[in-house]
C-alpha positions in Angstrom: 0.0 0.0 0.0 1.6 3.3 -1.1 1.5 6.4 1.0 1.4 9.9 -0.7 2.9 12.8 1.2 0.5 15.8 1.3 1.9 19.0 -0.1 -0.9 21.1 1.2 -0.1 23.7 3.8 -1.7 23.4 7.1 -3.0 26.6 8.8 0.0 26.5 11.3 2.6 26.1 8.5 1.0 28.9 6.5 1.0 31.1 9.5 4.7 30.3 10.2 5.7 31.3 6.6 3.8 34.5 6.6 6.2 36.4 9.0 9.1 35.2 6.8 7.5 36.5 3.7 6.6 39.8 5.4 10.2 40.1 6.6 11.5 39.6 3.1 9.1 42.1 1.8 10.2 44.6 4.5 13.9 44.0 3.6 13.1 44.6 0.0 11.3 47.8 0.7 14.2 48.9 2.9 16.7 48.2 0.2 14.5 50.2 -2.3 14.3 53.0 0.2 18.1 53.1 0.6 18.5 53.1 -3.2 16.1 55.9 -3.6 17.8 57.9 -0.8 21.2 57.3 -2.4 20.0 58.4 -5.8 18.4 61.5 -4.3 21.5 62.3 -2.3 23.7 61.9 -5.4 21.4 64.1 -7.4 21.4 66.8 -4.8 25.1 66.4 -3.8 27.0 64.8 -6.7 30.3 63.2 -6.0 33.3 65.1 -7.3 34.9 64.0 -10.6 38.3 64.5 -12.2 41.8 63.1 -11.7 42.3 64.6 -8.3 39.4 62.6 -6.9 40.2 59.2 -8.5 41.9 56.2 -7.0 45.1 56.4 -9.1 46.1 59.9 -7.7 44.8 59.5 -4.2 46.3 56.1 -3.5 49.6 57.0 -5.3 49.9 60.0 -2.9 49.1 57.7 0.0 51.7 55.2 -1.2 54.4 57.8 -1.5 53.7 59.2 1.9 53.7 55.6 3.3 57.0 54.9 1.7 58.5 58.1 3.2 57.1 57.1 6.6 58.5 53.6 6.5 61.9 54.8 5.5 61.9 57.2 8.4 60.8 54.3 10.7 63.6 52.1 9.5 66.2 54.8 10.1 64.8 55.5 13.6 64.9 51.8 14.3 68.5 51.6 13.2 69.3 54.7 15.3 67.7 53.1 18.4 69.9 50.0 18.0 73.0 52.1 17.5 72.3 54.3 20.5 71.8 51.1 22.6 75.1 49.8 21.5 77.0 53.1 21.6 75.2 55.2 24.3 78.1 57.8 24.4 78.2 58.4 20.6 76.1 61.1 19.0 73.9 60.2 16.0 74.4 61.8 12.6 71.3 63.9 13.0 72.5 65.6 16.2 73.0 69.0 14.8 72.8 71.1 18.0 71.2 71.1 21.4 67.7 71.6 19.9 67.9 69.3 16.8 69.1 66.2 18.5 67.9 62.7 17.6 69.9 61.3 20.6 68.0 63.4 23.1 64.6 62.2 21.7 65.7 58.6 21.4 66.8 58.5 25.0 63.5 59.9 26.3 60.8 57.6 27.7 58.4 58.8 25.0 60.5 57.0 22.4 59.5 53.6 24.0 56.0 53.8 25.4 55.2 50.1 24.9 56.7 48.1 27.7 56.2 44.5 28.8 57.9 43.9 32.1 61.6 44.7 31.7 61.3 44.7 27.9 60.7 48.0 26.0 60.1 48.4 22.3 61.1 51.5 20.3 58.1 53.3 18.7 59.8 52.9 15.3 59.3 49.1 15.3 55.5 49.6 15.5 55.9 52.3 12.8 57.4 49.7 10.4 54.5 47.4 11.1 51.8 50.1 10.6 53.4 51.5 7.5 53.6 48.1 5.9 49.8 47.8 6.3 49.3 51.3 4.8 51.5 50.4 1.9 49.4 47.3 1.2 46.2 49.4 1.4 47.7 51.9 -1.1 48.7 49.1 -3.5 45.2 47.6 -3.3 43.7 51.0 -3.9 45.9 51.6 -7.0 44.5 48.3 -8.3 41.1 49.9 -8.0 39.9 47.5 -5.3 36.6 48.6 -3.7 37.0 47.6 0.0 34.2 46.3 2.2 32.8 49.1 4.2 34.1 47.7 7.5 37.6 47.4 6.0 37.6 51.0 4.6 36.4 52.3 8.0 39.1 50.3 9.9 41.8 51.6 7.5 40.7 55.2 8.1 40.5 54.7 11.9 43.9 53.1 11.9 45.4 56.1 10.0 43.6 58.5 12.3 45.2 56.7 15.3 48.6 56.9 13.7 48.1 60.6 13.0 47.1 61.4 16.6 50.1 59.4 17.9 52.5 61.3 15.6 51.0 64.6 16.9 51.3 63.5 20.5 55.0 62.7 19.9 55.5 66.1 18.2 53.9 67.9 21.2 56.2 66.0 23.6 59.2 66.9 21.5 58.3 70.6 21.5 57.1 71.2 25.0 58.5 68.3 27.2 61.6 66.9 25.7 62.6 70.3 24.2 64.4 68.6 21.3 63.5 67.8 17.7 64.3 64.7 15.7 64.4 65.4 11.9 63.3 61.8 11.1 60.4 62.1 13.5 59.4 65.3 11.8 59.5 63.6 8.4 57.4 60.8 9.9 54.8 63.2 11.2 54.4 65.1 7.9 54.3 61.9 6.0 51.5 60.6 8.3 49.6 63.9 7.8 49.7 63.7 4.0 48.9 60.0 4.3 45.8 60.8 6.3 44.7 63.5 3.9 44.9 61.2 0.9 43.2 58.3 2.6 40.4 60.5 3.9 39.8 61.8 0.4 39.8 58.3 -1.1 37.5 56.9 1.6 34.9 59.4 0.5 35.3 59.7 -3.2 36.5 56.2 -4.1 35.2 53.9 -1.3 31.9 55.8 -0.9 32.1 56.0 2.9 30.0 57.3 4.7 26.8 56.1 2.9 25.4 59.6 2.4 28.5 61.9 2.2 26.5 65.0 1.3 28.6 67.7 3.0 31.8 65.8 2.4 31.0 65.4 -1.3 30.5 69.2 -1.5 33.7 69.8 0.5 35.8 67.8 -2.0 33.9 68.9 -5.1 34.5 72.6 -4.4 38.2 72.0 -3.6 37.9 73.2 0.0 40.1 70.4 1.0 43.1 72.0 -0.8 42.7 75.2 1.3 42.3 73.2 4.5 45.3 71.0 3.8 47.6 73.9 2.9 46.5 75.8 6.1 47.0 72.6 8.1 50.6 72.1 6.9 51.4 75.8 7.3 50.0 75.8 10.8 52.2 72.9 11.9 55.3 74.6 10.4 54.4 77.9 12.1 54.1 76.2 15.5 57.4 74.4 15.1 59.2 77.7 14.1 57.4 79.7 16.8 58.6 77.3 19.5 62.0 76.3 18.3 62.8 78.4 15.2 65.6 80.4 16.7 67.3 77.4 18.1 66.9 75.3 15.0 68.8 77.8 12.8 71.4 78.8 15.4 
C-alpha cells in the first residue's frame, strides 16, 4: 500500500511562513528606500569628478607618503639600536642642542610600549603600521573597492597613527625640548597619508553612505585650502617654539 505525502499547507505552517514573507518584503522595501535615498542624495550632492578625486592619484599619494614614513621608521629603528650599543656616541642627525635625535631617542616617550623589563622603540611599530598602509595603497591603486568595514578600519587606523604622531610632536616641542628630523618627516608623511586616505575613503570607497557635506567639500576644492593651512600651521608652530634654536 503506497503512501502519498501531502503538499498542502496546514494553517499552522502557512502562518509560520507568513512572517518570513513579510520580513523579506520589508527588507526589499528597505533596500529600495536606501537606493532611492542614495539616488536623491547623489542628485542633490553629486560626487566630485576629475583626476584629483580618483583612486590612481589618491592612492599614489598615499603610497608615496607611506614609503617616506616607512623609510623614516627604518632609520629610527637603526638609530635606536645604534644608541643602545653606543650610548656615548652622537647620532648623525644631532645638529645642535635643539635638533638632537639622541635626546629624543633616550626619552621615555621613544619607547612607550613596555612588557615587564622589555621595552620596544616606537619605530618598530611604525614599520608594522606603514607596511599595512602600503598594502592598502597598492590595493587602492589596483582599483579595489574595499568592504565598508575594512575601509572604516583603515581610516580609523590612519587616524590613530596621526594622533600618535602629533602627540610625539607635542612631547618633542614642549616636554623633551628637542626635535628629531626623522620624527618630523614621519609626522608630515603621516599627515599627507591621512589627507589622501580620507579623500579616497569618501570619493572612491563611498564612505559614509550619504557623504553630502563631504561630497560638496571635496567637489568645491575646499580640502586643498584646509590641507595647505593645516601644513602651514604645523610649520608655524614648530618655528614659533624652536625656530631660533633650529637655525642657530
